[in-house]
C-alpha positions in Angstrom: 89.9 112.6 93.7 90.1 110.5 96.6 92.6 109.5 99.4 93.1 106.7 101.4 96.1 107.1 103.4 96.7 106.7 107.3 99.8 107.7 109.5 99.8 106.3 113.0 102.8 106.4 115.5 102.0 103.6 118.2 103.3 100.4 119.8 103.3 97.0 118.8 100.7 95.4 120.8 102.3 91.5 119.9 104.9 90.0 118.2 104.1 89.8 114.4 102.6 86.8 113.3 104.4 85.7 110.0 102.9 83.7 107.3 104.7 82.2 103.7 102.4 81.9 100.9 103.4 80.8 97.7 106.7 81.8 96.1 107.8 82.8 99.5 105.8 85.7 99.9 105.7 86.7 103.4 102.7 88.4 105.3 103.3 90.0 109.0 100.3 91.0 111.2 99.9 92.4 114.4 98.0 94.9 116.4 99.2 98.1 116.8 98.0 100.8 120.0 97.7 104.5 119.6 97.1 106.1 122.7 95.6 109.8 123.6 95.7 111.6 126.6 93.6 114.5 127.8 92.0 116.0 131.4 88.7 116.0 131.7 86.3 118.4 133.6 87.0 117.1 136.7 90.8 117.4 136.3 91.2 113.7 135.9 94.1 112.3 133.2 92.1 109.9 131.3 93.8 108.0 128.5 92.3 106.4 125.7 93.6 103.8 123.4 92.6 102.6 119.8 93.8 99.5 118.5 94.9 98.8 114.9 95.2 95.6 113.0 98.5 95.9 110.7 99.3 94.1 107.8 102.8 94.0 106.2 103.7 92.2 103.0 107.0 90.8 101.5 110.3 92.5 102.7 108.4 94.7 105.1 107.0 91.7 106.4 110.0 89.8 106.5 112.0 93.1 108.1 109.1 93.3 111.2 109.8 89.8 111.8 113.7 90.5 112.6 113.1 93.8 113.9 109.4 94.6 115.9 108.7 93.1 119.2 105.7 93.5 121.4 106.0 97.0 122.8 108.3 98.5 120.0 107.2 102.2 119.0 106.4 102.2 115.0 105.3 105.4 112.6 103.3 103.2 110.0 101.8 104.7 106.9 99.4 102.7 104.9 96.0 102.4 103.6 92.4 101.4 104.9 91.1 98.0 104.0 87.7 96.8 105.4 86.9 93.3 104.5 84.5 90.3 105.0 84.2 86.3 105.6 82.2 83.9 106.6 83.4 82.2 110.1 83.0 78.7 110.6 79.6 78.8 112.2 78.2 80.6 109.1 78.1 84.5 110.4 79.5 87.3 108.1 82.5 88.9 110.1 83.8 92.3 108.8 87.6 93.4 110.0 89.2 96.8 109.3 92.9 96.4 108.6 96.0 99.0 107.8 97.8 97.7 105.1 101.2 99.5 105.5 103.8 100.1 102.7 106.3 102.2 105.0 107.2 101.5 108.4 109.8 103.8 110.8 110.8 102.1 113.7 111.3 104.8 116.5 112.8 102.7 119.0 116.5 102.7 119.1 118.0 99.0 119.8 119.2 98.0 123.2 123.0 97.5 123.1 123.8 99.2 119.8 124.6 102.4 118.6 123.3 102.3 115.3 121.0 99.7 112.9 120.9 98.6 109.5 118.0 97.6 107.6 118.4 95.3 104.5 115.8 97.1 102.5 116.4 101.0 102.8 117.7 103.3 104.9 116.8 107.2 104.5 117.2 109.7 107.2 115.2 112.3 105.1 111.3 112.6 106.5 109.7 114.2 103.9 105.9 113.6 104.2 103.7 116.4 103.9 102.6 118.7 107.0 105.1 117.0 109.1 108.3 118.5 108.6 106.6 122.0 107.2 106.5 124.9 109.9 103.1 123.5 111.0 103.9 120.8 112.1 104.0 119.5 115.7 107.4 120.0 117.4 107.2 116.2 118.6 107.2 115.3 114.9 109.9 117.4 113.9 112.4 115.4 115.4 111.5 112.2 113.8 114.6 112.3 111.8 116.7 112.1 115.3 114.6 109.1 116.0 114.2 106.5 113.1 116.6 104.0 112.8 114.6 102.4 110.1 112.8 103.0 106.9 111.4 101.0 104.8 109.2 101.3 102.3 107.3 98.5 99.8 108.4 98.9 95.8 105.4 99.1 93.8 105.1 96.2 90.9 103.2 98.1 88.0 100.7 95.8 86.3 100.8 93.2 88.6 98.4 91.8 91.5 99.3 92.8 94.8 99.7 90.3 97.0 96.3 91.6 99.4 94.4 91.1 95.9 96.1 87.7 95.7 95.6 87.0 99.5 92.0 88.7 99.7 90.7 86.5 96.6 91.5 83.0 98.5 88.9 82.0 101.2 90.3 82.0 104.7 88.7 80.8 107.5 90.4 82.5 110.2 91.0 85.7 111.4 95.2 87.1 110.9 95.0 87.9 114.7 
């Protein structure tokens, strides 16, 4: 058995870049920053930041286009995908991306008391280990913070958008 699942809570580093492909299929890409703060042996507070390349497809990408801006706090669930390509100078390049299938917008929208999502709305949060008794208390309050949940539906028997996209040659980075 194997599992490829990533759960990230962080802030969008840039506004999403949206591209539309054949038949109106949308793809959104943006960097997401996750930070960790700790105190070192000298008593100094140290913050380290990791950057993740996020990729969203179809309805999820369209919702991101409307709701995600630089600095928006997001909860992302997806899988890690590494791919390679040859740049314009003929060098082999590698990129690691998070192909997201779920996105929670954790920020409350300015000037409105509620928000609506054209894809799905759900106030339950049932990720294993998050709402259980062993979950950190900060995650137990996500039910109260979530304004949107968007989950990309699976399409059995049909190649995924990312498989179709990766099968085509591309000579530029998504970011």
